[in-house]
N, C-alpha and C positions, 0 to 999 in steps of 0.2 A: 503494500498500501503506500500512500504519499511517502516523503521523507519525515524523520523523527527531529528533523531541525528546520529552521528557516533559512533559506538562503537566497541570496540577492540573483534576479533575472539577468540574463546577458544585456548589454546595453548598446544603444545605437553607438555610432561613431561621436556623436555630441556629447555622449555621458548621461543620456538618460533612458530609463526604459520605456519603451512604446506604450505610450498613454499616461505615463507617469512623469510627473513634474517633481523633481526631487524623491521625497517620500511621499507624496499625495498622490493617491489612486486617483486613476482615469474614471470620471462619472460612467455608469451603466448606458448602453445605449438603450432605446426605448424596448426593442427587444432583438435576438440576434435575427441575421437574415434566414427566410423560409420558415418561422416560426407565426408570421403574421397572414390574416387572411379572415375574409365573412366578418362574423360579428365580433371575433375575438381580437380584431387587428388593433384596438384599441385599449388592450388588457393585456400586456406582455405576461402576467403571472398567469391567468387564465389559459393563454394561447401554449404556454408549456406546459400546464397542468393537462391539457386536452391529450397531449403527446403521450402523459402517463396516467391516463385514466384506464380503469378496466377494460378490457377488450382489446388492447393496444399491445402490438408487439413488445415495446420497450415495457409495461408494465408487467408482463409475463416474464420477461426477464429479471426486473427488479423482485418479485416475488420469488423466484428460483433462488436469487441470492440470499433473500431473505431464509428460505427454508433450509438452506444450505449451511445456514450459520456462517456466513463471512460476510466480509466489508466490502465494500466498493466505493470509488471515486470515479466519476464519469461526466466529460465535458461535452456538451450540446453543441459544437461546432467547433471549427478548425480554419484558422486564419494566420497570418504573420506573426500576431501577436501570440496567439496559442503556440505555435512552433518555437518560439524565441523561450518560453518558458518551460518546453519539455526536454528532457533529457532524458538519454537510455531508451530503452524498450525497441520498439521494431515498427514500420509501418505494414499496414495490412489493405484497406482499402477493398475490402470485401462487403458484401450484403449483409445488412443486419438481420440476425435470428437471435431469439430468446434463448436457445441453447448456446451458441457461439459466445453470447455476451456473460453469460454465467460459468463458462470455462474459462475465459479471460481474465474473470473477475478472481480467479481461485490465486493467479499470480500476484506478487508484489507489484505495485504501480497502477495507474489511471489507466483509464481506456478513453480513447477520445471518437466521438461519433460525429458525423455531419451534422449541419444544423438543422436537416429535416428529420434527422434520427434512423435514417433507411441505409445507410453505409457506417462500417467501422473503420475508421482511418488509421489511428494508431492504438497501441496496446502495450500495457506493462510500462508503461513511462512514469518518469519520476516528475512532479511538478514543481518548480522552482520560483513562485512567483516574489514580487517585489516584499522584503518583510517590513518596510515602511508601510504599507498600506494598512489601515486599523483594521482589527477585527474584534468583535466581543466575543468569538469562540475560544473555548479551552482546549479541548481536543484539537491532536496535530489534523487529522484528516478533516474534520470541520472548519478548522482555521484554513487550513488549505483552500477547501472548497470556497469559503467566502471570498478569500483574498483573491483567487483566480477567476470568478465571477466578476469581480471589480473591475479588475486589471482588463481581462479581456471584453466584458459587455455580453459573453455568452454565458448561458445558464448553466449551472452545475449541479448534479445530482452527487448526493454522498448518503450512503448506506454506513449505518451504523451497526456493527458485529455485535457489541455488546448490549446495547439499548434495543436492537432490531427494529428500528425505524429509518424511514426514507424522508431525507430533507432535500429541497430544492431550495438553491440560491440563483436569484433573477430579480435584475430591477434595484437591487438594495436591500432585498426582502428576503426572509426566509420562512419556507413556509414545509411544515411538518405532513406529510399524507397520513391521513386515517383509511381506515379499513371502511368497506361500504357500510357496514351496518351501522358505524359511528356516524357517517355524513348523513345516511337515511334516516335518522332518528333525529338528528336536528332538522333536516329538510322537513320531515313530517310536521314537527313543532311550526316551521316558517309558514308551510301552506295552510296550515289551521288558522294561522293568525293574518294570513293573507285573505283566507276566507271571509274571515269576521269584517276585515276593513274594506274589502269589497262589498259587503251587504251595507254598509254605513255610506260608503262612496254612492252606490245606487239610490240611496235614500236621499241624500243633500242633491245629487245630480237632480231625481225627480223633482225634488222642493224648487231646486234653482229654474227647473223650466216652468212651471207653473208661474212663479213669480215673472218670469220674462215674458209670458203671456199678459199677465194682468201690468206690467210694466210697473212693478214694486220692488224691483232689487236694488238692494244696498251692497255696499262695497264689502260688507261683511259677508254678504250670501254668496257672491263669487270667490273671494277670498277661502271659504271654508271649503268650497268645491275643488279649486286648485290645492288648497293644504291636504287633501284627502286624496287626490290625484297623487301628489308626489310622495306621499306614504305609500300608498299601493305601489308606487314604481319602484322604490326602494327595497320594500319587502322583497318584490320580484327579482331585482336585481341580486340580492343577497340568494336567493334562491338557483337563479340561474349560474351562480358559482357551483354550488351544489350538484348541479345536475351536469356541470362540465368534469367536475372531479368523479363523479359516479360513472361516468362514459356509458357502457352498453347496460350497466344496472339503473342507469336515470333515466331509461325510457319512459314509464309511467309516469313519472314524476314530469317529465318534460310535457307530457300530454295534458296533464291537468293544469301545469302552469299556462301553458297556451290559451286552455280553455278559458281560465279564470281572467287573463290580461287582452283577451280580445276587445280591440278597439280604444284600449285605455291609454296609450301612447297618442293616438291621433286625437281621443278627447281633450288630453291635456293641452295639448298644440292649440285646439280650437277654442277650448275656453279661455287662453291667454291671448290669444288673437281677438277675440269678442271684448275682454275688458282691459286691453293695454290702453292706459292714458293717452291723451295727446298732446303735443305741445311741444315745443321748439326744442327742449331739452327731456323729451320722453323717450322711454327705451323701446329700443327695436326687440321681436320675437325672441331673437337668438340672445341677447343681452339679457332678457327677463329670464330666459331659461337656464343660462350660465349663473344667474343670480340665485336663482332655486336651487340649483344643484350645491352652491356652494353654503347652504343655510345647515348648520348642525343640527341633528337630533332635538335639541332642548330649544333651538330656535324655530324649529318647523311647529311645535306645541303651540308658538306665539303667532296669533292672527296678525298682529300689529307687523313683527318681522316679516311673515311672508309678505303683506302687501307692500311694505316696502320695497322687498326685493322683485314685485312685477313693475313698483315706478310710482306707487302712491306715496300720499304724504305720511313718515312715520309718525302720526299720532292717533291715540286711541279713539277720538272724536271723529276721526277721517272714515272710519268702518262705517257709520253710520249714515254719511253720504250716499244719495241716490245716485245710479249709474243705470246706464242702459247700453244693453250689448249690440253688437253690430249684427248678429244674426248668423254669423259662420256656423255654430254648432249645430242649432235647429237647420237649417239649410242642409248639411251635411246629412240630416235624416232623410230628408225628402228621396224617394226611389230615382234611380238611374237620372241623376242630376251631376253633370263633371264638374269637376272642381273649376275648370276655367269659368264655366257660367257662374257658379257661386261667387267667385271674385268679382265680375261684371254686375251682378245684381247686389252685392253690398256695397261698391264702387258707387252705383248709381243711386241707391237708395239710403244709406250710410248708416241705418239703425233696424232693427228688428222690427220696433213698431210701427214704421213707414212700409216695411215689406209687408207686416199682417194686414196693413190698410189698403194695400195696393190692389187695383182692379186686374181681370186680365189683360186689360187694354193697357194699362201702365206696365205691365211687366214686359208684354210685346217691345215696348219702346226699348228693351235694352239688347243691345247686339247678339244676335245668335239665339235669341227667344223668341219661337214661333207660337201659333196659336197652341198648338197640342202641348208643349213644353210649359207655355204659360198657364195654360187649365192644370198642367200635372203639378206645377209648384203651387197655385191656388188651392188645390186640392189637398196636396200633400201638407201644407202650411195648417190648414184647417183642422186636420184629421189630427195632427200633432198637437194643435191648441184645446182641441175637445178631450183627447186622451191625457195631459197634462193635468187639466182642471178635473176631469173625472178622479183621475188617480190621487190628487189632493183631497178632495171635498168629500170622496165618497166613500 
């Protein structure tokens, strides 16, 4: 396994280690090449956990190492920086398999894989990262893994022989892999919480729709829906992390999550578009979404803080101010109405109340709205208005 001592890495001609200025570590890249893609591209930890999830060849190899009661140090990526901190060992460049990984990890030294985990590049190498890179780990293997991850920017996997745990070092973080049973237990708890929050979200959304029809909306009513939407989104994001870690074991969990979250993300955007304050210094939609995302869990409970994130005045009395929606959310519920037509209708009428009061002829004045579509919009809004009022009062 890795060296029992720290050693300096090879130096460039200018006297500095690659990616290291003096003793400071080079900041980790967002993720190693080849590990991003799809919905995981924004989160390097999740992208790499997906490579190690149950059902993957890499996870199979790691489980074999654990069952064999041996340790391992595996670098997920190879470039000039990794090459410089490798000493000894031998090159392989063969296709990855779980059995090959298990056998190679019986030898002293680390294994270097390609960044997508499909090939074994080198084996039995001693890793010699810059000893000046700070590390919070005490064990030799884990300390080496953390330093190599920081210096190279590639994820590094450490399998502890004594503790029988698998640790992943990526993007300045250390993540310990749990077994599927423990993750499923936490995921089911989170899913039950999500179901309760979703029920409450449906209630406040229905109330908001009725208030919009009656033109009785206050900032408090709108912000309460935004608050619930954001809370639901955050719980769902946590469950998504569990789905990634579970791999093939998380298929049913993923189906339940998709069912519960259907339409939530679009509703979040539509509500904010409906109630974004106007003015010279008003926030854009993207700015409001970023501000919401930055709110802490404690701040999310405070309606004033949520209102301020959207762009309203940060005073409690501002929550009772009357406000009128633009109509994006209710128009999105009208069947077979393209988003482009929704934009034109909102631009033309300016508010939901004017839309509700518009005749078929008024609607036809909008570009792209013919007689059939105008009648469809008129009837769709009327049905939504009736349903919202009945739901609230009956």
